[in-house]
All heavy atoms as an XYZ file, in Angstrom:
778
protein
N     -11.946     -6.854      7.053
C     -13.131     -6.109      6.740
C     -13.332     -4.944      7.703
O     -13.784     -3.881      7.310
C     -14.325     -7.063      6.773
C     -15.573     -6.457      6.251
S     -15.372     -6.096      4.518
C     -16.840     -5.258      4.165
N     -12.978     -5.163      8.982
C     -13.126     -4.080      9.955
C     -12.221     -2.912      9.617
O     -12.584     -1.754      9.837
C     -12.843     -4.591     11.362
C     -13.982     -5.391     11.883
C     -14.020     -6.750     12.028
C     -15.258     -4.911     12.288
N     -15.249     -7.139     12.504
C     -16.034     -6.023     12.673
C     -15.835     -3.650     12.351
C     -17.332     -5.902     13.125
C     -17.136     -3.533     12.802
C     -17.862     -4.654     13.182
N     -11.043     -3.211      9.091
C     -10.142     -2.124      8.707
C     -10.765     -1.276      7.613
O     -10.676     -0.050      7.643
C      -8.801     -2.682      8.221
O      -8.136     -3.316      9.266
N     -11.391     -1.922      6.649
C     -12.014     -1.178      5.550
C     -13.142     -0.302      6.072
O     -13.271      0.864      5.679
C     -12.530     -2.150      4.494
N     -13.963     -0.842      6.974
C     -15.054     -0.036      7.516
C     -14.539      1.075      8.417
O     -15.101      2.168      8.450
C     -16.053     -0.918      8.247
C     -16.955     -1.598      7.264
C     -16.935     -2.913      6.916
C     -17.957     -0.984      6.469
N     -17.869     -3.155      5.947
C     -18.523     -1.987      5.655
C     -18.431      0.313      6.351
C     -19.537     -1.732      4.755
C     -19.454      0.574      5.438
C     -19.984     -0.445      4.664
N     -13.475      0.815      9.148
C     -12.877      1.861      9.976
C     -12.382      3.002      9.110
O     -12.636      4.183      9.397
C     -11.716      1.287     10.806
O     -12.212      0.221     11.611
C     -11.098      2.352     11.683
N     -11.694      2.671      8.033
C     -11.204      3.701      7.123
C     -12.378      4.445      6.490
O     -12.351      5.670      6.364
C     -10.284      3.093      6.044
C      -9.008      2.571      6.688
C      -9.938      4.125      4.977
C      -8.108      1.799      5.753
N     -13.424      3.720      6.121
C     -14.589      4.361      5.508
C     -15.257      5.329      6.473
O     -15.642      6.443      6.083
C     -15.580      3.306      5.053
N     -15.388      4.934      7.718
C     -15.994      5.823      8.703
C     -15.132      7.048      8.934
O     -15.636      8.181      8.984
C     -16.258      5.054     10.015
C     -17.365      4.026      9.795
C     -16.611      6.003     11.161
C     -17.519      3.024     10.912
N     -13.833      6.849      9.052
C     -12.931      7.992      9.248
C     -12.953      8.903      8.026
O     -12.936     10.133      8.154
C     -11.497      7.513      9.577
C     -10.511      8.655      9.548
C     -11.483      6.831     10.927
N     -13.001      8.330      6.831
C     -13.102      9.147      5.621
C     -14.395      9.949      5.601
O     -14.391     11.136      5.251
C     -13.017      8.264      4.376
C     -11.641      7.789      3.976
C     -11.751      6.741      2.877
C     -10.773      8.938      3.531
N     -15.501      9.329      5.989
C     -16.780     10.043      6.018
C     -16.744     11.174      7.042
O     -17.200     12.291      6.764
C     -17.914      9.071      6.337
N     -16.181     10.909      8.207
C     -16.078     11.950      9.233
C     -15.142     13.067      8.773
O     -15.428     14.249      8.983
C     -15.606     11.341     10.574
C     -15.232     12.414     11.577
C     -16.683     10.433     11.142
N     -14.044     12.707      8.127
C     -13.102     13.725      7.640
C     -13.760     14.600      6.577
O     -13.610     15.833      6.604
C     -11.847     13.062      7.081
N     -14.489     13.999      5.657
C     -15.163     14.783      4.615
C     -16.273     15.649      5.203
O     -16.421     16.813      4.812
C     -15.712     13.862      3.530
S     -14.421     13.164      2.496
N     -17.015     15.114      6.154
C     -18.065     15.911      6.797
C     -17.457     17.060      7.599
O     -17.959     18.188      7.551
C     -18.915     15.021      7.700
N     -16.373     16.785      8.297
C     -15.694     17.841      9.051
C     -15.152     18.911      8.115
O     -15.247     20.107      8.418
C     -14.551     17.257      9.875
O     -15.033     16.318     10.793
N     -14.583     18.485      7.011
C     -14.083     19.434      6.011
C     -15.218     20.311      5.498
O     -15.075     21.535      5.389
C     -13.421     18.657      4.867
C     -13.006     19.485      3.692
C     -11.959     20.381      3.801
C     -13.652     19.369      2.469
C     -11.565     21.154      2.714
C     -13.269     20.132      1.383
C     -12.218     21.017      1.511
O     -11.836     21.787      0.434
N     -16.360     19.701      5.229
C     -17.508     20.456      4.706
C     -18.034     21.447      5.735
O     -18.327     22.598      5.411
C     -18.616     19.497      4.271
N     -18.148     21.014      6.987
C     -18.755     21.862      8.018
C     -17.776     22.908      8.547
O     -18.145     24.074      8.737
C     -19.285     20.985      9.176
C     -19.697     21.820     10.363
C     -20.431     20.129      8.690
N     -16.520     22.495      8.781
C     -15.576     23.401      9.430
C     -14.800     24.295      8.471
O     -14.328     25.363      8.875
C     -14.590     22.597     10.287
C     -15.222     21.773     11.407
C     -14.178     20.918     12.094
C     -15.933     22.673     12.399
N     -14.650     23.863      7.224
C     -13.839     24.637      6.281
C     -14.689     25.241      5.171
O     -14.658     26.448      4.933
C     -12.713     23.757      5.679
C     -11.915     24.523      4.652
C     -11.802     23.236      6.775
N     -15.447     24.391      4.497
C     -16.167     24.838      3.302
C     -17.336     25.753      3.652
O     -17.481     26.834      3.064
C     -16.645     23.637      2.467
C     -17.438     24.093      1.263
C     -15.456     22.789      2.032
N     -18.169     25.355      4.582
C     -19.360     26.154      4.907
C     -19.021     27.571      5.361
O     -19.603     28.537      4.853
C     -20.203     25.436      5.948
N     -18.064     27.760      6.278
C     -17.729     29.143      6.650
C     -17.152     29.958      5.492
O     -17.444     31.149      5.356
C     -16.696     28.986      7.768
C     -16.897     27.625      8.305
C     -17.390     26.796      7.158
N     -16.354     29.297      4.654
C     -15.777     30.022      3.517
C     -16.857     30.433      2.529
O     -16.847     31.562      2.013
C     -14.724     29.163      2.821
N     -17.793     29.531      2.254
C     -18.887     29.870      1.343
C     -19.784     30.953      1.935
O     -20.325     31.790      1.207
C     -19.705     28.625      1.011
C     -19.000     27.558      0.178
C     -19.917     26.373     -0.030
C     -18.512     28.112     -1.127
N     -19.944     30.951      3.249
C     -20.754     31.973      3.900
C     -20.133     33.359      3.748
O     -20.831     34.366      3.763
C     -20.933     31.635      5.375
N     -18.810     33.399      3.588
C     -18.115     34.672      3.398
C     -17.914     34.999      1.917
O     -17.145     35.898      1.579
C     -16.782     34.665      4.136
C     -16.936     34.769      5.612
N     -16.954     33.671      6.435
C     -17.127     35.852      6.413
C     -17.120     34.069      7.680
N     -17.238     35.388      7.700
N     -18.541     34.239      1.025
C     -18.514     34.566     -0.391
C     -17.409     33.917     -1.208
O     -17.165     34.318     -2.343
N     -16.729     32.925     -0.680
C     -15.670     32.249     -1.435
C     -16.292     31.372     -2.513
O     -17.387     30.849     -2.352
C     -14.822     31.395     -0.502
N     -15.583     31.178     -3.633
C     -16.110     30.281     -4.669
C     -16.017     28.822     -4.220
O     -15.167     28.446     -3.417
C     -15.203     30.546     -5.871
C     -13.954     31.092     -5.287
C     -14.335     31.815     -4.028
N     -16.878     27.988     -4.760
C     -16.954     26.581     -4.356
C     -15.879     25.713     -4.999
O     -15.404     24.754     -4.389
C     -18.347     26.036     -4.689
C     -18.613     24.575     -4.357
C     -18.495     24.344     -2.861
C     -19.972     24.154     -4.859
N     -15.464     26.022     -6.225
C     -14.610     25.099     -6.983
C     -13.293     24.751     -6.302
O     -12.864     23.597     -6.378
C     -14.387     25.608     -8.411
C     -13.497     26.809     -8.519
C     -13.876     28.112     -8.534
C     -12.084     26.800     -8.617
N     -12.789     28.929     -8.630
C     -11.667     28.145     -8.693
C     -11.118     25.798     -8.651
C     -10.330     28.506     -8.793
C      -9.788     26.164     -8.753
C      -9.401     27.510     -8.829
N     -12.578     25.665     -5.596
C     -11.330     25.225     -4.963
C     -11.560     24.171     -3.880
O     -10.730     23.286     -3.675
C     -10.747     26.496     -4.353
C     -11.436     27.622     -5.002
C     -12.774     27.113     -5.412
N     -12.684     24.252     -3.220
C     -12.981     23.299     -2.156
C     -13.389     21.943     -2.727
O     -13.109     20.905     -2.127
C     -14.061     23.862     -1.236
C     -13.593     25.142     -0.582
C     -14.009     26.376     -1.056
C     -12.700     25.103      0.476
C     -13.557     27.546     -0.476
C     -12.239     26.260      1.063
C     -12.668     27.482      0.582
O     -12.204     28.622      1.157
N     -14.027     21.950     -3.870
C     -14.356     20.686     -4.537
C     -13.096     20.009     -5.072
O     -12.984     18.788     -5.043
C     -15.350     20.919     -5.666
C     -16.763     21.301     -5.237
C     -17.631     21.559     -6.460
C     -17.367     20.222     -4.370
N     -12.170     20.811     -5.553
C     -10.900     20.265     -6.048
C     -10.111     19.634     -4.895
O      -9.400     18.648     -5.087
C     -10.080     21.368     -6.753
C      -8.679     20.915     -7.073
C     -10.796     21.819     -8.019
N     -10.267     20.157     -3.699
C      -9.506     19.668     -2.549
C     -10.067     18.384     -1.944
O      -9.390     17.741     -1.142
C      -9.435     20.748     -1.479
N     -11.268     17.977     -2.318
C     -11.866     16.763     -1.739
C     -11.002     15.522     -1.977
O     -10.769     14.742     -1.046
C     -13.309     16.558     -2.246
C     -13.846     15.187     -1.867
C     -14.209     17.650     -1.688
N     -10.460     15.294     -3.188
C      -9.564     14.141     -3.339
C      -8.311     14.232     -2.469
O      -7.779     13.214     -2.024
C      -9.189     14.161     -4.821
C     -10.267     14.930     -5.480
C     -10.744     15.924     -4.465
N      -7.863     15.445     -2.189
C      -6.702     15.602     -1.313
C      -7.032     15.206      0.127
O      -6.190     14.634      0.822
C      -6.187     17.037     -1.367
C      -5.698     17.505     -2.733
C      -5.290     18.968     -2.678
C      -4.556     16.642     -3.220
N      -8.247     15.487      0.553
C      -8.681     15.044      1.882
C      -8.698     13.520      1.918
O      -8.188     12.895      2.858
C     -10.073     15.623      2.228
C     -10.621     15.010      3.504
C     -10.008     17.139      2.346
N      -9.260     12.907      0.894
C      -9.308     11.439      0.789
C      -7.904     10.834      0.828
O      -7.621      9.937      1.627
C     -10.030     11.065     -0.507
C      -9.981      9.602     -0.867
C     -10.748      8.680     -0.186
C      -9.177      9.158     -1.904
C     -10.722      7.338     -0.516
C      -9.145      7.824     -2.243
C      -9.905      6.914     -1.549
O      -9.868      5.594     -1.876
N      -7.021     11.352     -0.011
C      -5.659     10.813     -0.071
C      -4.884     11.091      1.219
O      -4.066     10.275      1.643
C      -4.923     11.382     -1.281
C      -5.471     10.943     -2.638
C      -4.760     11.687     -3.762
C      -5.357      9.444     -2.819
N      -5.152     12.221      1.845
C      -4.477     12.540      3.099
C      -4.875     11.607      4.228
O      -4.022     11.146      4.996
N      -6.159     11.317      4.332
C      -6.619     10.387      5.368
C      -6.036      8.992      5.134
O      -5.568      8.336      6.067
C      -8.159     10.345      5.418
C      -8.661      9.222      6.308
C      -8.706     11.679      5.908
N      -6.018      8.558      3.890
C      -5.420      7.246      3.594
C      -3.927      7.231      3.883
O      -3.390      6.219      4.349
C      -5.685      6.862      2.147
C      -7.129      6.491      1.821
C      -7.265      6.132      0.356
C      -7.609      5.354      2.690
N      -3.246      8.339      3.632
C      -1.806      8.416      3.938
C      -1.567      8.264      5.439
O      -0.623      7.579      5.858
C      -1.229      9.729      3.436
N      -2.434      8.855      6.238
C      -2.299      8.724      7.691
C      -2.516      7.269      8.107
O      -1.751      6.726      8.921
C      -3.285      9.662      8.408
C      -2.869     11.115      8.186
C      -3.374      9.347      9.896
C      -3.902     12.133      8.604
N      -3.516      6.609      7.541
C      -3.765      5.205      7.872
C      -2.595      4.313      7.466
O      -2.169      3.453      8.230
C      -5.053      4.708      7.217
C      -6.230      4.795      8.123
C      -7.030      5.915      8.103
C      -6.525      3.775      8.998
C      -8.118      6.010      8.943
C      -7.608      3.855      9.841
C      -8.412      4.978      9.818
N      -2.085      4.499      6.270
C      -0.958      3.669      5.821
C       0.255      3.911      6.710
O       0.947      2.965      7.097
C      -0.644      3.941      4.332
C       0.656      3.285      3.921
C      -1.776      3.430      3.462
N       0.500      5.153      7.064
C       1.626      5.457      7.958
C       1.439      4.786      9.315
O       2.401      4.212      9.869
C       1.770      6.963      8.120
N       0.224      4.814      9.847
C      -0.026      4.155     11.133
C       0.127      2.637     11.037
O       0.692      2.008     11.933
C      -1.421      4.504     11.642
C      -1.593      5.924     12.163
C      -3.056      6.190     12.496
C      -0.722      6.178     13.361
N      -0.372      2.051      9.953
C      -0.222      0.605      9.770
C       1.250      0.197      9.721
O       1.668     -0.756     10.374
C      -0.899      0.145      8.483
C      -2.394      0.136      8.513
C      -3.123      0.202      7.341
C      -3.108      0.047      9.699
C      -4.505      0.191      7.339
C      -4.489      0.036      9.714
C      -5.178      0.111      8.536
O      -6.537      0.091      8.538
N       2.026      0.919      8.937
C       3.440      0.559      8.826
C       4.210      0.875     10.103
O       5.143      0.160     10.448
C       4.072      1.240      7.612
C       3.851      0.474      6.346
C       2.794      0.770      5.504
C       4.688     -0.574      5.993
C       2.575      0.049      4.355
C       4.484     -1.305      4.845
C       3.425     -0.992      4.020
N       3.807      1.918     10.825
C       4.443      2.208     12.107
C       4.179      1.084     13.099
O       5.100      0.616     13.778
C       3.937      3.540     12.659
C       4.469      3.924     14.035
C       5.966      4.191     13.968
C       3.737      5.130     14.567
N       2.931      0.630     13.165
C       2.616     -0.490     14.057
C       3.346     -1.764     13.642
O       3.833     -2.515     14.495
C       1.108     -0.740     14.076
C       0.286      0.261     14.872
C      -1.196      0.016     14.649
C       0.618      0.166     16.349
N       3.424     -2.015     12.352
C       4.151     -3.198     11.877
C       5.630     -3.097     12.217
O       6.267     -4.101     12.566
C       3.959     -3.355     10.372
N       6.184     -1.898     12.137
C       7.611     -1.729     12.445
C       7.860     -1.887     13.941
O       8.829     -2.529     14.345
C       8.086     -0.358     11.967
C       9.546     -0.155     12.177
C      10.568     -0.649     11.424
C      10.155      0.590     13.235
N      11.775     -0.252     11.944
C      11.548      0.514     13.070
C       9.648      1.319     14.303
C      12.432      1.134     13.918
C      10.541      1.937     15.157
C      11.907      1.837     14.957
N       6.983     -1.342     14.769
C       7.157     -1.433     16.221
C       7.068     -2.883     16.684
O       7.836     -3.319     17.544
C       6.114     -0.554     16.950
C       6.054     -0.869     18.436
C       6.415      0.916     16.724
N       6.164     -3.656     16.102
C       5.937     -5.036     16.528
C       6.581     -6.063     15.594
O       6.116     -7.203     15.519
C       4.431     -5.303     16.643
C       3.770     -4.433     17.653
N       3.967     -4.577     18.998
C       2.927     -3.376     17.518
C       3.281     -3.668     19.654
N       2.637     -2.920     18.769
N       7.616     -5.658     14.923
C       8.259     -6.564     13.964
C       9.048     -7.652     14.692
O       9.474     -7.484     15.826
C       9.184     -5.779     13.039
C      10.416     -5.227     13.730
C      11.164     -4.253     12.830
N      12.382     -3.767     13.426
C      12.461     -2.787     14.308
N      11.366     -2.192     14.734
N      13.618     -2.399     14.786
N       9.239     -8.749     13.989
C      10.049     -9.848     14.500
C      11.478     -9.662     13.979
O      11.683     -9.107     12.900
C       9.491    -11.188     14.020
N      12.464    -10.127     14.740
C      13.833    -10.017     14.242
C      14.022    -10.880     12.994
O      13.499    -11.994     12.912
C      14.687    -10.519     15.402
C      13.761    -11.125     16.389
C      12.376    -10.722     16.054
N      14.733    -10.338     12.023
C      14.982    -11.055     10.776
C      16.487    -11.170     10.565
O      17.235    -10.252     10.902
C      14.365    -10.309      9.598
C      12.860    -10.318      9.598
C      12.294     -9.536      8.430
N      12.682     -8.141      8.429
C      12.042     -7.173      9.074
N      10.977     -7.452      9.768
N      12.460     -5.935      9.014
N      16.901    -12.261      9.950
C      18.328    -12.370      9.617
C      18.676    -11.354      8.527
O      17.806    -10.921      7.761
C      18.478    -13.806      9.116
C      17.107    -14.237      8.741
C      16.158    -13.455      9.567
N      19.915    -10.960      8.435
C      20.303     -9.933      7.459
C      19.941    -10.270      6.014
O      19.587     -9.377      5.243
C      21.821     -9.838      7.624
C      22.089    -10.320      9.010
C      21.037    -11.339      9.295
N      19.966    -11.529      5.629
C      19.651    -11.882      4.243
C      18.159    -11.760      3.932
O      17.760    -11.737      2.770
C      20.149    -13.291      3.898
C      19.512    -14.402      4.687
C      20.201    -14.688      6.018
O      21.172    -13.991      6.383
O      19.754    -15.629      6.686
N      17.319    -11.670      4.954
C      15.879    -11.530      4.743
C      15.411    -10.077      4.809
O      14.240     -9.799      4.608
C      15.124    -12.351      5.778
N      16.321     -9.153      5.067
C      15.947     -7.748      5.183
C      15.928     -7.083      3.814
O      16.672     -7.453      2.919
C      16.932     -7.014      6.087
C      16.893     -7.510      7.500
C      17.887     -6.796      8.363
N      17.922     -7.423      9.680
C      18.864     -7.220     10.556
N      19.853     -6.386     10.296
N      18.825     -7.830     11.720
N      15.041     -6.091      3.677
C      15.015     -5.313      2.441
C      15.636     -3.952      2.738
O      15.661     -3.496      3.867
C      13.591     -5.171      1.877
C      12.679     -4.441      2.858
C      13.008     -6.524      1.535
C      11.297     -4.161      2.311
N      16.114     -3.318      1.711
C      16.771     -2.026      1.884
C      15.783     -0.873      1.952
O      14.559     -1.043      1.912
N      16.337      0.329      2.041
C      15.522      1.533      2.148
C      14.667      1.748      0.909
O      13.481      2.055      1.010
C      16.424      2.750      2.397
C      15.660      4.026      2.514
C      14.954      4.313      3.656
C      15.632      4.929      1.464
C      14.227      5.491      3.773
C      14.921      6.107      1.564
C      14.222      6.387      2.720
N      15.250      1.578     -0.274
C      14.510      1.797     -1.517
C      13.344      0.815     -1.641
O      12.242      1.191     -2.034
C      15.431      1.677     -2.727
N      13.578     -0.437     -1.293
C      12.505     -1.435     -1.350
C      11.420     -1.140     -0.315
O      10.236     -1.357     -0.576
C      13.074     -2.832     -1.136
N      11.803     -0.609      0.826
C      10.825     -0.242      1.843
C       9.945      0.910      1.359
O       8.716      0.880      1.515
C      11.533      0.146      3.154
O      12.318     -0.956      3.595
C      10.535      0.517      4.227
N      10.555      1.909      0.764
C       9.792      3.041      0.221
C       8.854      2.563     -0.881
O       7.687      2.970     -0.945
C      10.744      4.146     -0.286
C       9.995      5.212     -1.058
C      11.510      4.755      0.874
N       9.346      1.677     -1.749
C       8.517      1.123     -2.820
C       7.347      0.322     -2.245
O       6.217      0.433     -2.720
C       9.383      0.259     -3.739
C       8.739     -0.135     -5.025
C       9.696     -0.775     -6.020
N      10.590     -1.774     -5.455
C      11.908     -1.585     -5.260
N      12.464     -0.442     -5.583
N      12.652     -2.543     -4.744
N       7.582     -0.446     -1.207
C       6.531     -1.229     -0.550
C       5.456     -0.316      0.033
O       4.254     -0.541     -0.178
C       7.147     -2.087      0.555
C       6.181     -2.862      1.446
C       5.578     -4.019      0.681
C       6.899     -3.351      2.679
N       5.850      0.732      0.724
C       4.887      1.664      1.320
C       4.108      2.387      0.227
O       2.883      2.533      0.314
C       5.602      2.661      2.254
C       4.654      3.748      2.721
C       6.211      1.940      3.447
N       4.790      2.834     -0.818
C       4.117      3.554     -1.908
C       3.113      2.661     -2.626
O       1.982      3.085     -2.912
C       5.146      4.085     -2.900
N       3.486      1.417     -2.894
C       2.555      0.507     -3.570
C       1.358      0.178     -2.688
O       0.223      0.087     -3.172
C       3.273     -0.773     -3.994
C       4.144     -0.571     -5.202
C       4.746     -1.875     -5.662
C       5.563     -1.646     -6.917
N       6.087     -2.896     -7.468
N       1.586      0.006     -1.407
C       0.481     -0.250     -0.488
C      -0.471      0.950     -0.452
O      -1.689      0.798     -0.473
C       1.020     -0.528      0.915
C      -0.046     -0.773      1.951
C      -0.759     -2.092      1.763
O      -0.209     -2.994      1.123
O      -1.884     -2.219      2.274
N       0.086      2.142     -0.418
C      -0.721      3.361     -0.386
C      -1.569      3.497     -1.646
O      -2.778      3.716     -1.568
C       0.186      4.576     -0.220
C      -0.525      5.888     -0.339
C      -1.373      6.330      0.668
C      -0.378      6.689     -1.454
C      -2.044      7.526      0.568
C      -1.041      7.889     -1.570
C      -1.870      8.305     -0.554
O      -2.534      9.489     -0.668
N      -0.950      3.356     -2.812
C      -1.698      3.532     -4.060
C      -2.699      2.407     -4.287
O      -3.756      2.617     -4.872
C      -0.764      3.686     -5.246
C      -0.143      5.038     -5.229
C       1.172      5.326     -5.036
C      -0.813      6.295     -5.365
N       1.351      6.690     -5.039
C       0.163      7.307     -5.247
C      -2.131      6.669     -5.564
C      -0.163      8.658     -5.331
C      -2.446      8.013     -5.647
C      -1.475      8.991     -5.530
N      -2.384      1.209     -3.802
C      -3.343      0.111     -3.898
C      -4.566      0.405     -3.036
O      -5.706      0.238     -3.481
C      -2.692     -1.215     -3.460
O      -1.589     -1.486     -4.321
C      -3.672     -2.359     -3.513
N      -4.333      0.847     -1.823
C      -5.447      1.175     -0.941
C      -6.241      2.356     -1.488
O      -7.472      2.347     -1.467
C      -4.931      1.486      0.458
C      -5.972      1.705      1.537
C      -6.837      0.468      1.697
C      -5.303      2.048      2.847
N      -5.571      3.355     -2.006
C      -6.257      4.536     -2.552
C      -7.103      4.166     -3.770
O      -8.213      4.671     -3.935
C      -5.247      5.614     -2.926
N      -6.618      3.271     -4.595
C      -7.346      2.908     -5.804
C      -8.440      1.886     -5.592
O      -9.418      1.849     -6.336
N      -8.308      1.051     -4.570
C      -9.250     -0.052     -4.368
C     -10.136      0.110     -3.149
O     -10.851     -0.824     -2.776
C      -8.486     -1.373     -4.242
C      -7.839     -1.794     -5.540
O      -8.260     -1.286     -6.587
O      -6.927     -2.624     -5.499
N     -10.127      1.249     -2.517
C     -10.874      1.411     -1.270
C     -12.358      1.121     -1.438
O     -12.957      0.423     -0.624
C     -10.667      2.842     -0.753
C     -11.184      3.057      0.631
S     -10.276      2.039      1.780
C     -11.600      1.472      2.779
N     -12.960      1.615     -2.489
C     -14.393      1.406     -2.665
C     -14.707     -0.041     -3.008
O     -15.730     -0.573     -2.583
C     -14.946      2.366     -3.719
C     -14.774      3.808     -3.304
C     -13.845      4.608     -3.920
C     -15.521      4.312     -2.263
C     -13.671      5.921     -3.524
C     -15.373      5.629     -1.866
C     -14.443      6.431     -2.499
N     -13.845     -0.697     -3.761
C     -14.057     -2.104     -4.059
C     -13.879     -2.947     -2.797
O     -14.613     -3.916     -2.580
C     -13.064     -2.563     -5.123
C     -13.364     -3.939     -5.609
C     -12.609     -4.335     -6.824
N     -11.437     -3.536     -7.094
C     -10.364     -3.975     -7.698
N     -10.316     -5.222     -8.091
N      -9.342     -3.200     -7.941
N     -12.954     -2.567     -1.932
C     -12.757     -3.278     -0.669
C     -14.009     -3.167      0.194
O     -14.448     -4.123      0.810
C     -11.522     -2.723      0.080
C     -10.244     -3.083     -0.673
C     -11.468     -3.240      1.500
C      -9.013     -2.361     -0.156
N     -14.601     -1.981      0.223
C     -15.798     -1.782      1.042
C     -16.983     -2.584      0.538
O     -17.809     -3.041      1.329
C     -16.173     -0.304      1.077
C     -15.288      0.558      1.954
C     -15.650      2.017      1.763
C     -15.438      0.163      3.398
N     -17.094     -2.736     -0.753
C     -18.239     -3.443     -1.315
C     -18.038     -4.958     -1.395
O     -18.942     -5.674     -1.757
C     -18.553     -2.873     -2.709
C     -18.937     -1.399     -2.717
C     -19.105     -0.911     -4.129
C     -20.188     -1.157     -1.892
N     -16.847     -5.428     -1.053
C     -16.587     -6.868     -1.056
C     -17.334     -7.496      0.108
O     -17.318     -6.992      1.214
C     -15.086     -7.128     -0.946
C     -14.714     -8.569     -1.108
C     -14.726     -9.158     -2.355
C     -14.354     -9.329     -0.009
C     -14.400    -10.486     -2.512
C     -14.008    -10.653     -0.151
C     -14.036    -11.223     -1.403
O     -13.703    -12.529     -1.551
N     -17.974     -8.588     -0.142
C     -18.772     -9.201      0.921
C     -17.910     -9.674      2.029
O     -18.182     -9.849      3.119
C     -19.607    -10.340      0.379
C     -18.786    -11.446     -0.197
C     -19.714    -12.547     -0.733
N     -18.904    -13.492     -1.421
C     -18.614    -14.688     -0.966
N     -19.103    -15.096      0.161
N     -17.863    -15.500     -1.656
């Protein structure tokens, strides 16, 4: 649960920073709003990508030795990371609202 709240707080800070540091100055100079609204999901997905990368990096650094028959290949590793990323991206709000 702490991981979900940590991600939620970082997402809120990232979106607020994006609004204050990027969007507000651009709008003050007369830029249209729609490109910045379109980019909000990219900020969300980017922050989640950083979290997933950090989680897997920590798991790799602190991994236990495995026998060769228990190891997965490169393609399976990429598939595992991609599925974890898309699962987290799709279920983040449901994770936060879970008691």
